N, C-alpha and C positions, 0 to 999 in steps of 0.2 A: 502493499499500499505506499504510495506517494503521496503526500499532504503538500499543497501549495498554498501559501499564506500570503495575504497581500492587503493594503487599505491603510497603514499605518502612515504616520504623517507629525506634521507640526501644528498643533492647535491652541487657541487661546481657551484659557479657563472659561467654562460654561459652553464650551462649543461641541460640537459632536463629531464622532467618526465611525464607519462602518466597516470591519475587520472581515474579510471573506476568506474561507478555507475550502480549496477544491481537493477534492479526493480522486484518485485514480480508480476508484472502484465503485461500486454501488454503495451508496450511505446506509442502505437498509441490510446491509451486510456487516456492518459496524456495528457492535452493540451500544457504544457510545461515543459520542465526539466532543471534545471538550478544549476549550481555552484556559491557558494558565499564562501568568506572568512573571517576571524577573526582573527584581534590581539588584543592582551590583550587591555582592556580598550575602545575598539571601536566596533562600530557595524560591524555587517556583511555587507559586502561590496558585490553587484552583479558582477559576473565575465564573465558569458558566459550563453546565453540560448539557447535552441532549443528547437522549437514548434512540435507538431504532424505533422504538416504540413511540417515539414524539415526548416523551417527559422531559421537563426542563428544570434546572435548579440554577439559581445564582447565589454567589457568594453574599454573606450579611454585608461586607464592606461595600458591595458596589450595588445591592438589590435596590431596585426603585430607580435605577440609572441606566443599566446595562440590562439587554437582553439577548438573548440567541434563538436564531431560527434557521431553518433549513430551506434549500430548495432542492428536493430531489431528483428534480429533471436534469438540473446541473451538478448533481453530486457535490453541492457546495452548502457549508454551513456558515452562519453569520453571525458577528458580534456588533450589536448596535450599543453605542456608547453616547449617552445622553449626557449633559451638565458636568462636561470632564472636569478635574480636579488637578491641579500639580501633580497629587500623591497617585493619582493614575499614570504617571511616567513610568513607563516599564517598556521592556523587548516581551511581546506578547506571542505565544506560541499556541499552534492547534496541534492537538494530540487525538489520535484516533485508538481505540480498543478494540483489538478484534478478538475472537474466540475460534479456535481449531482443535475440535473434539476435547479432549480434558484440559487443553492449556488457552494459555492467551497470550497477545503479544502488544505491546505498545508501540506505535509508531508516531514519530514527530516529524511536524514540517518545520521550514527555516523561522526564524523568529522575524517578526516585523516592530520596528521602533515605534513608540506612540511616546510623542513630547507634548505634555501641556504646559504651557507659559502662565504664570501669573499676571 
């Protein structure tokens, strides 16, 4: 599974960005697709998840501002980020969890930088 993330950039506080993560396989074959973010010196933080069944979850730190959605025809998952704050500045990564029989594999896309200026 290959994941291609895009959509990062520089935005002023209060602005919006939409990140995209395009998968090389049907997203229905992927148990969950997730967005993480990471700042220097810190571990990756799970931001949002969407399962193959369409269930979603959002981290408390961004709840009410971020949302996750998908376009199955494009095998793409989106992270809509509104009311951005400087503390949202991070490298954002998309991730896919796929099950194979009794095992599973996590796949990572390349990161996309989001910078929010105050």
